[in-house]
C-alpha positions in Angstrom: 0.2 0.4 -0.2 2.7 2.7 1.1 4.3 1.6 -2.8 1.1 2.6 -3.9 1.0 5.9 -2.4 3.9 6.8 -2.6 3.6 6.2 -7.2 0.4 8.6 -6.6 2.6 11.3 -5.3 5.1 10.8 -8.4 2.6 10.7 -11.0 1.0 14.0 -9.2 4.3 15.7 -9.5 4.9 14.2 -13.0 1.3 16.1 -13.8 2.1 18.8 -12.4 5.2 19.7 -14.1 4.7 21.6 -17.8 8.5 21.4 -18.0 11.1 19.3 -17.5 12.7 20.0 -14.1 16.6 20.6 -14.5 16.7 19.1 -18.3 20.4 18.1 -19.1 21.1 16.2 -22.9 20.4 12.5 -22.3 22.6 10.4 -24.3 19.0 7.6 -24.5 21.2 5.0 -26.3 23.5 4.9 -23.3 21.1 5.2 -20.9 19.3 2.4 -22.6 22.4 0.6 -21.8 22.4 0.7 -18.7 19.4 0.3 -17.7 19.3 -3.3 -19.7 22.5 -3.3 -17.5 20.5 -3.1 -14.1 17.5 -5.0 -15.4 20.4 -8.3 -16.4 20.9 -9.1 -12.9 16.6 -9.4 -12.1 16.1 -11.7 -15.4 14.8 -15.2 -14.3 15.3 -17.2 -17.5 19.1 -17.0 -17.8 19.2 -14.7 -20.3 20.5 -11.4 -21.0 18.6 -8.8 -23.2 21.0 -7.1 -25.4 20.7 -3.2 -26.3 21.8 -3.4 -30.5 22.0 0.4 -31.7 21.6 0.3 -35.4 22.9 3.5 -35.6 27.2 2.6 -34.9 29.0 5.5 -33.6 26.1 7.6 -32.9 24.5 8.5 -30.1 20.9 10.5 -29.6 20.5 13.0 -27.2 17.6 14.1 -25.5 16.9 17.2 -23.6 15.6 15.6 -20.6 15.5 14.7 -16.7 18.4 12.0 -17.2 16.4 10.6 -13.3 12.8 10.6 -14.7 13.6 8.8 -18.4 15.7 6.1 -16.7 13.0 5.2 -14.4 10.8 5.2 -17.4 12.9 3.4 -19.7 13.5 0.7 -16.1 9.2 0.6 -16.0 8.5 -0.3 -19.6 11.0 -2.4 -19.7 10.6 -4.3 -16.5 7.0 -4.6 -17.4 7.8 -6.3 -20.5 10.5 -8.8 -19.2 7.9 -9.7 -16.3 5.1 -10.4 -19.0 7.9 -12.8 -20.7 9.9 -14.7 -17.7 10.1 -17.7 -20.2 11.1 -16.0 -23.3 14.8 -14.7 -24.4 14.4 -10.1 -24.9 16.1 -8.2 -27.1 15.9 -4.1 -27.1 16.4 -2.2 -30.6 17.7 1.5 -30.8 17.2 3.5 -34.3 16.8 7.2 -35.6 13.3 6.9 -36.8 12.1 10.1 -38.8 8.2 11.7 -38.0 6.8 14.6 -39.7 10.5 15.8 -40.2 11.5 15.3 -36.5 14.2 12.7 -35.7 13.5 11.1 -32.7 15.2 8.2 -30.8 13.4 5.2 -31.4 13.7 1.8 -28.8 11.6 -1.2 -29.6 11.9 -3.9 -26.5 10.2 -7.4 -26.1 10.6 -10.8 -27.4 13.6 -11.9 -29.7 12.2 -11.1 -33.7 10.4 -8.0 -32.9 12.9 -5.7 -34.7 11.2 -4.4 -37.9 12.2 -0.5 -38.7 9.7 0.1 -41.0 6.7 -2.0 -39.2 7.3 -0.7 -36.1 7.2 2.6 -37.3 4.4 2.6 -39.8 2.4 0.5 -37.9 1.4 1.4 -34.1 -1.3 0.0 -31.7 -2.4 1.4 -28.7 -0.2 0.9 -25.4 -1.7 -0.7 -23.2 -0.6 1.7 -19.8 -2.3 -0.9 -17.3 -0.3 -3.9 -18.4 1.8 -5.2 -16.6 0.2 -5.3 -13.1 -1.6 -3.3 -10.4 1.0 -0.5 -9.5 1.3 2.6 -11.0 5.1 2.5 -12.7 3.8 1.8 -16.6 0.9 4.6 -16.6 4.0 7.3 -14.7 6.9 6.2 -17.0 4.0 6.4 -20.1 3.7 10.2 -18.6 7.2 10.7 -18.4 8.1 9.7 -22.2 5.1 12.1 -23.2 6.5 15.1 -21.0 9.7 14.7 -22.8 7.3 15.0 -25.9 7.6 11.7 -26.8 5.6 8.6 -27.3 4.6 5.2 -26.2 3.2 2.1 -28.4 3.3 -1.5 -29.2 3.5 -2.7 -32.5 0.6 -4.7 -34.6 -0.5 -8.1 -34.3 2.0 -10.7 -32.4 4.4 -8.3 -31.6 2.0 -6.8 -29.3 3.3 -8.1 -26.1 6.4 -5.4 -26.7 6.9 -2.0 -26.3 8.4 1.0 -28.3 8.8 4.4 -27.4 10.3 7.5 -29.2 11.8 10.8 -28.0 12.6 13.9 -29.5 16.4 14.1 -30.8 17.6 17.9 -29.1 17.7 20.5 -32.5 21.1 21.8 -30.6 22.7 18.8 -30.7 21.3 16.4 -33.0 22.7 13.7 -34.0 26.5 13.2 -32.7 28.7 10.4 -34.5 
């Protein structure tokens, strides 16, 4: 019950914030790799998800709050990992373009989900309440949205995966 009350307080904090507090340059692909390392110690099926960046030599910089983004990444990945306890998982990062705006896109789910064109072209609504009755996933989705991003599920058989995208900082952009 205490955890739920803390999560409600955190959600109120996120909802009450118009601008991201203490914005800084965040390397989202590096952050993703760090989160996966922390989740690998919790893997129940003996497999460790590996982060594959499809933009070799590039880093995607997002203006945002690193602590908030890390919390969102952990929640989205952990809830998906819980749903797939017996399956091997993978994580992919690449640069997508949405209406002329480059975005850092991260896809996490069972092995075989990666198809860049399909992940970007067909978006199903993400069920914020999947993975339990807590508020960590809805808070994570809201954090991504506060940073100008979106969260969705791939369509069809891949709908058990989660995909999110964050706008790349205009000032810093892509840095090889």
